[in-house]
N, C-alpha and C positions, 0 to 999 in steps of 0.2 A: 356536484359539478356538472352542469348541463352544456352541450354544445349543439349548434345548429349550423347549417351551411347557407351561405348567402352569396348572390351574384350581383355585381354592379358593372355595367358596361363590359370591359374585357377582362375584369378581375373577379376571382373567386376567393372567398374568405370563409374561414372557420370562426364562428362567433361564440363567445362565452360571456354569459352574464356575470358581472363582477360585483359581489356584494360589499367587498372591503374598500380600503382607501385607495382609490385609483391613482392618487398622486404620491403614494408612498415611495420609499427608497427603491424597492425592487422593480416597481413599474418604471420609475425614471431611468434606472440603469438599462433596462430592456428598450425603452423607447428612445433614449438619446444616444445610445451606442449600438452600432451595428455588430452584434455578437456572432462570430463565425459559427455556422452550423445550427442556428436558431432561426425559427420563422419570424418574419418581420411583424412588428406589433404596433397597433394603433388603438386609440380609444374613441368612443363616441357616447353621447348622452341621448337616449331615446326614452321619451315619456318620463323624464326625471330619474332614469335609471342608467347606470354605467354598464357599458359592454366593451369587451376587448375583441378586436378584429385581427385575425392572423391571416396573412396572405398565403394562399396555397395554389396560386395559378400555375397550371402545367405540372402539377405534382400529383402522385398517387400514394395512398396509404400503403403500409406493408401488407395489409390484408388484401387489398385489390391487386397489388403488384404480384403477389405470389399465389394468387388463387388458381391459376392455370398450371404453373410449374413451380415446384418447391425450390427453397433456397438451398444452394449448394454450399459446401464448406468454405470456399473462397469468398463467396458473397456474405456468408455469416461472419467470417473473420473481419471483412471490411466494415460491416455494420457495427460490430463490437469495438472495433478501433475507433470509429467515429463517435460512438457513445463515450468512450473513454476521453477522447478529445474534447467533446462538448462539456463533460464534467469539469475538465481542467480549465476551459474557457470561462465557464460560469463561476468557478472559484476565484479567478482573477478579479471579477467584479463583486466578490463577496456574496454571490448568490449560491445558496446551498443546493445540494443534489435533490432534496425533497421537492423542489418546485418543478423538476423535469417530469413531464408525463410520459411515463414508460408504458405505451399501449400501441399495439399494431395498427389500431384505427387512427392514431394521431401522429405517429412517426411517419413523416413524408419522404418520398424519394422523388427526385427530380429525374425523369427518364432520359433527359438530354445529356446531363453530366454524371449520371449515376450517383450523385451525392445524397446524403440523407439530411434532413432538417427536423429539429425537435422543438416541440411546443413547451414553453416555460410558463407555468402559472404563478403569479405573484403570491397567491394565497396558499400554495402548496398543493400536492396531489397525493395524499396519503392512500387513496383508493387504487392508484396505478403505481405500484412499486416495481423495483427491478426484479424482485423475487417472483412476483405475479407474471411479469413480462417473460421471464425465463421459462415459465411453464407454458405460456401461450406460444412460445417459439416452437414447441414440439409440433404443433399443427401446421407450421409454415415451412419447415425445413423439408428437403427432399428425402423421403423415407429410404430411397436406395442409395443415398450417400451415407455410408457408415460413419465417416469421420464427422460429418455435420451432426448426425444424431448423437454421437458420443459427446461432442462439444456441448450440445444443449443439455444432456443429462449431467455433465460436469457443472454447467452453470446452475442447474437446479439444486444439486447437492451443495455446492459452495455458497450459493446465495441464501440457503436455509440456516447457515451457521450464525450464531449471534456475533455481532460486532465486525462482521466481514465487510471490508470496503469494496465498493463496486469496481473501482479501478484495479484493485489488486486481484479480484476475481477474474476479471477480463484478461489481465496480464497472465495469470496462471494458466487459464484455459487455452488462450492463443499460443503461448509459448510451449506448453506441454504438447499440444497437437502439432505444432511445427516440428518439434523434436521427433514426434512419432512419424511424421511424414519423411523426415530425413532418415530416420532409422530404417523405415520401410524401403525407401529408395536405395539406401546403402546395402540393404539386404539383397535387393534385386540386383544391384550392381555386382555384389559378391557372387551371386548365383550365375550371373552372365559370365563373370570372370572365371569362375570355377569351370563352367561348361566349355569356355574358350580354351582354358588350360587342358581339360580333358580331350577336347577335340584335337588340340595340337599334339598331345602325347600319342592319340590314336594315329594321327597322320605320320608322326615320326616312326612309331612302331610299324606302321604299314609300309613306309619307305624302307626302313631297315630290313623288314622281311622280304621286300621285293629285291633288295640288293643281294641278300643272302640266296634267294631263289636263283638269281642270275648267275651268281658264283658257282652254285651247285650245278646249274645246267651246263655251264662252261666245262667244269670239271668232268661231268659225265660224258660230254661230247668228246673230250680229249681221251678219256679212258676207252670209250667205245671205238674211237678211231684207231687207237693203238692195237686193240684187239683185232680189229678189222685187218689192219696191215699184217699182224702176225698170222692171221687165218690165210691171207693171200700167200704169204711166204711159205707156210707149211704145205699148202696146196701145190705151189710150184716145185717144192722138194719132192712131194709124193709123185707128181707126174713125170719129172725130168730125171730122177735119180733112182737107181736100183738099190733098194734097201733090203736088209735081212729082216727076218721075222720080228726080232726085238726092236729094231729101229722103226719098223712099220707100226708096231703097237704104241710106241712112244708118240710118234707123229700124229696117229689118230686120236689119242688121248688129248693131246695139246689142241688139236683142231676142234674136238668136241668142247673142250673148256673155253676155247676162244669164241665158238659159236654161242655157248651158253652166256658168257659175258656180254656179247654183242646184243643178244635178246634182252637181258636184264637192262642194259643201258638204254636200249630203244624204249622199253617199257617205262623207265624212269622219265625219259624225255617226253613221252606222250602224256604222262600223268601231270608233269609241270605245265605242259601246253593247255591241257584240259582245265587245270586250276586257274590258269591266267584268263582263260575265256569265260568260264561259267561261274567264277567266284570261288570262295574258300569252301568248297565242298568236295568231299572224297567221292561221292556218288551223285548221279543225276537221275532223278525219278523219271518214270515213263511219261507222267503228266506234263513235266517240264519240257521233255523232248517234243511231245505233241504240241504243246503250247508254243514252243519256239518255232516249230515247223508251220503251224497254221497262221500265226499272227506276225511273223516276220516275211511272209510271203505277200507280195504286193496284191496279187489277185484275190486272195482271201481277205486280206486286211480291208480292201475296198468295200466288199459285200457284207462282211460279218464283223464290224468293229464291236469290241468288248462293251463300250459305253452304251450302245443301243440295246445290246442284249440285256445288260443289267437294268436299263431304264424300263424295258418292257416288263421285266419280272417285278420291279418295284411298283409300277403303276397298276398292276393286276391285283387290287385290293377290294374287299367287299365292305361297304359302308352300312350294311343293315337294311332293314325294310323301309321303304318309302313311307313318310308320314304326311298327313294332310294338315296344312296350316289353317288356323282359324283367322277371323277378321282382324283380331287384336294384334296378330303377329306382323302385320303389314304397316303399323304405325298410324298415327292419326292424320298425317298429310298436311299438318299446319305448316305454313311458310310465310315468309315476308317476300312478296313479289316486287321485284325491282321496277321502279318507274323510270329511273335514269339508267338504261341498259348499258350505256357506254362507260358507266362508272363502276357498276357492280352487277352481279347476277343474283339470282334468287337465293335466300338463306333458309335452309331447312331448320325447323324447329323441333325435330323429333329427338334430338340428343342434347338435352339441356342439363346443366347451364352452358351458355356460350358467352364468350367475351368478344366484342367487336371493336376494331380499331384499324390502324395502318401499319403498325410494327409487327413483323412476321413472327418473331419468337415470343411475343407477349400475349397474343390473342389467338382466338379460334377461327375468326372470320376476318380476312383483311379486305379493306375498302381502299381502292386506288384513288384517293382524293387527298390533296394537300390540306384541305380544310378539316379533315377528320383527325382527331387527336390520336396519339399512340395507343392509349387504352381509352376508348370513347364511352362505351356503354356495355351493359350486361343484361342478358335475358335469362330468366329462370322461373321455375314453378314454385309456388308456395305449398304449404301442407295440404291445402284443398285442391291442388293441381291447377290452380289459376296462373295465368301467364303474367309475369312481372317484368316491366322494363325499369332499369336503373341507370341513371346517368353517373359516369365515373369521373366527375369533376372536369368535363370536357371544355376545351377553349371556346369552341363555336356552338356548343349546345346540342342537346338531344330534345326533339319535339315530337309531340303526339297531337295529331289534328291541328298543327300550327301553334300549339301552346308549349312554350319552352319550360323544360323542367329545371328546377333548382339544382345546384350541384348535390349529388348523392340522393336526389329525390327518387322515390319509387312510385310507380303507377301501374295500374292494371291495364292490359291492352285486350281488346276483344275484336272479333272479326268485323271488318269494315273500317277500322282505324288506319289513318296514314301515320306512318312512323318516319321520322327524318333524323339522320345523323349528319350534322352540319348541313352539307348541300346535297347529300344523297338520300333520296326518297324511296319509300317502300309502302306497299299496301299489304295489310295483314288479313289474310282469309284462309 
């Protein structure tokens, strides 16, 4: 089964030579009915041979679409859901699954509505099976998305089993991974809830401890106050009354005991105050005292902030001996120099491949022209390090020296060539 690309006026087509009966049942179903999710199909006779024309205007293949950034798990799940839906739609018209071409090069995505469209071959597509497609997905998914990678591995494993239905495989993979996401989120919620409960318990314990400290402080103040009053009373008696020797000894002992209790109560009060100010520590180190002195003082804080001191220490790093770069280290200097400066700047060609277009998240180089397609063209090197320009099914075309490229056509470019993306022109030198 051979395909080629063709452009007519403002329409792009994927063309397949069809050796079978072009008026058979499958073709009539595809041509006379608008099957949701399938590329629009038409037939033509050229030199007594039959050709099928699939319209792919404003669409990109999965290969081109995810060349820059891999497919994440959500995008993969949407693709698989649309595959399952397409199989169901085909079965309603008695079209078997074997006719669907499962290939990243021929599954198209409309960049406008993000929907996928599938190519149906009336003669079947034994070389492009869902099993092979599952294996090819490994190179398209985002390798940093663990869930997407796991889904593709599950697809490969299940599609290799004899008698497995594609719709059942997709259902199992999507549902299992949805459950995994739910369990993961639930686990995260449990952890958050657990942390919240522990935090609440710590707050309650802290509040309870604070209440106990206040009660103990009040009790200490009362006891200290009573012994202070007793000390004053005993002193008054000692000064104003004549006491015998035995009474004097008793008064002095009571005064000493009262004084001792006043000292103990004062020490307890001081300890509680220190704990409240400096935290739950029984002792305060000399370093902490010096730190509190220097960095709470406005004068020292302004001239010696901690952040600046730490930054100076961190930046004092040795990077080794200076090396001398050779000429190859500076790159080749090849560029596309913009002729229409108001629409685009120069394009550096030292870091290839690059994709050119107007949609920010899909391309490497964004051109600010409405005539440029979302994904317009790609430039890369071949194995011989020659520069290749490829049109990506653009609506308004890619040109080299004013010659328009066919959709997906690849050409070599050399210094002195003029390259044009729709209405944005460049010189390559």
